[in-house]
C-alpha angles and dihedrals in degrees: 000000000000134000127229139185118213126193107216103167095135100027108033096109095047094045094045093051092043095045096231147094118222138183131176122248095229140020125232090280093054095253126132124231126212093222089057096041089054088077089070089055095058113112130208108273097029118138120233128196109212114216126194117178096329098320129100102228102174146359117235129203115204110237093185141024116262110278140178113267144162113252113279113254092244091062100042113135093026100079146006115301097240123054148117126296139187125195108233137197103211126206113189118216118244086226126021114248117229096205094181088073086071100041093118087060102043093040093056095079107023139132105213092204091059098043140061097241138099123225087268091058095249126128114274117246108260140059118275129015136172119252129205116245095237090054090048090050090049090052093048091051092051093043086058094188105155094202094049094044092050092049091050092045093052091044093050091050092049091048092047091051092049092049092048092048091051091047091052091050092049092047093048093050088057089049094048089053092053092046091050090052091052094246094121124049130186130258123268120250090255092050091051091051090053093047092051091053092060118109114234132201121173116231117197098220138094116285122211090221088073126061088206099055101260137087110284117235117246112249092194089065090056091048089049092052092050091050092049089051089051087237093295126129105258092212093056122356090202090070107106126192123169139290115281122243088255089061090225103105145344121291117265138169133206134230132201104227092204101044118241093238085069090064092100088063093056106042096169098045118074106220094193089076136114094255089062099042125087128185112231142164117256092256094056090044093054092044094059089050103040112016125110114276097265095051093041091051092048095053092041091057090047089055092048092050090054088060098028098122093049092041093054090048087056091050099261108128122171093270093054094042090051090055089050090051092051093048102041105025105031112022097046112106115252126211 
């Protein structure tokens, strides 16, 4: 998630009412401008501070990536007919924020190339500029609008969870490929016994073992689970896939029943553990992620029942696991 600062002196009303930001591709001379082209670089989920004549009037949340568009009807005659647009969910401030009152603070630790301000602390001439996260956080703190801060907090958490989930899926696909090629084997029984004796405490900070700032999952645990399942889908052993690249067995994947983005809720229980991993065929794996609620719930409970004894030993009875399902499988916002 990125942060942006948009100057809307002449178009604030139209863009607020139309739920968008827009900038032309070219000026009258046919040249492009970085502060206009930045609109194309906005990603869904980004946060935008809306400036009008030195006052932050609203906070916008991008509901789409930047895309090419004809000029909205409300802006016709002001700019070139073809440009870039982003759909925006606007939240007006209860009280406008005169950020210049705090310029001595936000200018003390600033990279001018990554922020919308001049050396004097004023807004740069132009339309849309990137903004560093620590400057955005400073502004939000000073704005002190409980409703806005809560909206941004919830949105940031949702975005973070989505990003982490996608990162886990990407990472695991790479691991499944290596397992299928025979490059990763499972742990021995003795090694598993030693691993399960280890004391675990979750720390919410970047870990050097992961290029993406979180603890990397252990591919050998997945390989172990597949070996223990004799390379059969644990939901239905009749599910057949195809022979792996190694030629040794059929292709399988693994799923963490309690998702890894729930780790922060269970700081003394390591979720990347055998009790929480199930070997499944790709169809069952996709079903628990993307099926309608009824089908997703059915296969989720099947997965839980396969690990019920171990789950209960870890403190996850059916009531608790149902709450986890509601929170992490059902109530999360989908694209």
